[in-house]
N, C-alpha and C positions, 0 to 999 in steps of 0.2 A: 595545532590550535589548542587553546586552553580548555575548551569544552571537550575536545577529544581526549585530552590527558585526564580530565576529571571524571570522565565516564568510564568507570572501572568495570571492564567486561572480561569474563573468562570465556575461553573458546572451547567448544566441543563439536563433535560431528554427529549428525542424525541421518540415518539412512531411510530412503523411501523408494521401494522397488529397485534396489541396487544403486540408486543415485545418492551421492553423498552431499549433504547440505551443511554448510558452515554456519553454526549457530553460536550466538554470543549472549551471555547473561550476566546481569549484575548480581550483587548479593541478594539473598532471598529475604527481602523485607516486604511484608504486606502481600497483597494479591499479585498474581502474575499478569503483566501487561505485555502482549505480543505485538510488536511493531513491524509492519511489512512495507518495504520500500517499493518504489516504482522504477520507471525507465528514465535514464540509464544509470541509476544509482546503485549503491551497495548499502549494507546495514549501517555504515558510518554516517549516512545522512541524518540519522537519528541521534548522533552523539550529543548535540546541545540539549536536546530534550531529556535524554537519559541522565545527563549530568544534573538536571534539575529535579528529576523524579526518583532517582535511585535510593533516596532515603525513605521513600514511602511505598515504592512498588518494586517487585521483582521484575525488572525490565528484561525482555527477551527480544532480540533482533536477529534476523538471519539473512544471509545472501540468498536471494531466490535463485532457482536453477538458471544457469547461464551467466550469473553475475558473481563478481568478487572471487571468493575462495570456494564457491560451490561448483559442482560438476556442471558441464554444459553439454547436454545431449545434442546430437547432430540433426535428427529429423525435426522438421517444422512441427509435425503433429505432436511431438513430445512437449510442446509449449502451450497446448490447449488448456483452457481454464480448468478442466476437470483434473489435470495433472498438477496444476498449481494449487488447487484445493487439497489434493492428496498430500502434497508437501506440507501445507499448513497443518493438516491433521497430524502428520507425523511429528512435527515440531511441538504441537500442543500435547500430544500423548507423551512425548519424551520429557518435556519440561514441566508439565503440570498434570500428571496422570490422575490426580484425585480431586482437583478443584477446577471449576470453570475459569476461563481466562477473560481478560479484557482485551479486546482486539482494536488495533489502530492501523489504518491503511492510508497510504498516500499514492496518488497517481495509479499505476497499474496494480500496486499493492492494495489499494482500496477496491479496485474492480474485482480482483480475485477474492478479496475478503467479502464483498457483497455476494459473490457466488456461493460462498460458504454460508453466510447468514441466511440467504433466501432458501437454501435447501436444508436448513437446520431441523425443520419439523419432520422431514421425510428421510433424512440420512442418519442412520444409527451412529455413525462415527462422530456426528456433530451435535446430536440432540443432548441438550443440557450442558454442553461444553463451553458455551460462550455467554458471559454475563452481560456484556455490553459492547458496543461497537462505535468507534469514531471514524467517520469517513472524511477524507480530505482530498479534494481535486481528483476524484475518481468515482464517477457514478456507476451504477450497475449496468450490465449489458442490456437488461430490460429497459432501464431508464434511457439509455442512449437510443434504443430502438423507438421508444415512445416519443422522444424528442424529435427524432428524424421523421416520424410519421406526421408530427405537427407541422413540419416544414412543408409537407405536401398538401395536407388537408386543413390546416389551421387558418386563422384569419391573417390580416395584413401584419399585425404585430408579431404573431407567431412566426410567420414567414421571414420577417426581417431579423428576428433574433436567431432563428435557425440558420439563416444564410450567413450571419456574422460568425456563428460557431463553426459552420461548415468551412468557411474561408480560413479560419484559424486552425482547422484540423487538416489542412491540405497534406501535411506530411504523412498522415495515416494512410492515405491513398498512394502517395509516392512510395511508401515502404513496401507496397505490394509488387513493385517492379523487381525483376531479377537482376542480380549482380551490381547494378548501379548504386543502390542504397548502401550496400556493403562498402564499396569503394569510397563513397562520399562520407559516411559517418566515421569510418576508420581514419580517413585523412583529416577530417575536421576535428576529431577527438585528439589526435596526436598534436595537431597545431594548437589546440586549446591548452593542452598540458605544457607544451613547449613554451608558449607565450606567458602563461600565468603560473606555472608550477602548482604548488599547493598553498600559496600564500593567500589567495582570494577565492579559492574554489574548494568545494567539499568533495569533488570527485577524486577517485582513487587512481593509481597508475594503471589499473586494469581497464580503465574507461574505454579505450579503443575496441577491445574484444567484448567488453560488456555491452557496448552499443550495438555491435554486430549481432551478438547472440540475441539481444533484446528485440531485434527486428522480427524474430520468429514469433514473439508474443502477439504482435500486430497481425502477422500473416495467419497465425493459427486460429485467431478469434474473430476477425472481421466478419467472416461468413456467418458466424453464430449470431451476430447482431442482426444481420439481414434476413436470415433464414427462419429463425424461431418466432413463434407468435405467443409463447407462454408469458404470462405476467404473474409474478409471485410477490408476496409481501411477508414481512416479518413482524413478530410481536416483541422481539428483543429490543431493549432500549438502544436507540441510535442517536448519536450526536453528529450533526452535520456542521463541519467547519468550512466556511466559505471564505476563500481568499479573494478579496474584492478586486485585486489588480492582477489576477491570474491571466496570463496571456494565452494559455492553452485551454483551460476549462473555464469558460465564462460563467458568471454567477447565474445567468438565466437557465443554464443547463441543470441547475439544482432546484428549480422552482417547484417541481412536481415530486420531490423526494417523499413528501408525506403520503403519496400513493403507495409507496413501497415499505413504509415503516409506520406502524400505528402509534408508536411512542417515540416522537421525534423532538430533539432539542437542536435549535439552530444558533450558531455562534458565527459572527462575522469578524474577520481580522483584515485590517487594511494592509495587505501584503501581496506580493507576487506569488508565483507558483510554489516556490520552496519555502513555505512558511516556517517549517521547522528549523531552517537555517537563519532566516531574516528576523523572525519574531519568536524565538524559543521561549521567552518568558511568558508571553501571552498564550502560546499554545500549551505549554506545560501547565499553566494555571487552569486552562479549560479542561485538559485531560484529568488533572487531579480533582477538580470540582465534580466533573461528571462521573468518572469511574471510581471515585472514592466516596461517593455520597451514601452508598448502602453497604460499604465493605468494612468500615473501621480500619482503613488502610495503615494506620500507625500502630495497630495493636499486635501484629504478628511479630514473632521473634526473629532474630537475625541468625542466618547460617550461611555457610559458604556454598557457592555453586558446586553441584555435582556430588555433594556429600550424602544426599538422601536424608539429612536430618532436619 
């Protein structure tokens, strides 16, 4: 793809607790923007956006544990959100040790980024390390729990909206079954690649195994949604990008985001779930406007990844 070719990314490895993460960075121009992908993607899902922002931002994308070129631990518990946050911290420390980063998350990348944002005040690893956050198609675990509660206790409209989202999220519960999801997602992923190759898809050849490993993210964190009663909020500036035609995360799931972010900007894009692939111009413009507003993102000098200069 042209976007992939034009997204010039250097590869390096970052370790977190003995686990190796494959990290990719553009030339160091302007502030650092860390982009976190979701299920069942790899860092390459961001290529069209990186291609449009790499002249203004030091773009960093990494394969989350279990995906792409990163290590894939076997225990389900190793995919709990606290481990995903630790990976994010390791990447931020390695790629931008002296300056706060601008964080962008999609799908489960956004869910884990929310977990980092909401503990920023109380976690020394994160305090002062994040300048702003853009969330795309991935509410926080607290937000999912609050929305689920509305399904039970809310009015007729709340129940209708909650039921629609619940029906669209059937796979979340199906993924809790043993063995069967592994067989189905591996088979379907291979068929998808065989039928389409890479001509119309952004997925990588590692998709079958990425999808299988990604099941553990759902399994390790669903209980956290149901069990916890904590509700946290952040003062970090948050941009909420709503994909209006998202088949997985309906717009109504984002309606209470202001409860979790005191400084919230909402942007709507008429797209499906993978907005970074279908509408990269609009998304890149939203990211540049929001994350560049207080940074002077064009003023920093240019230097090569990994040089330390």
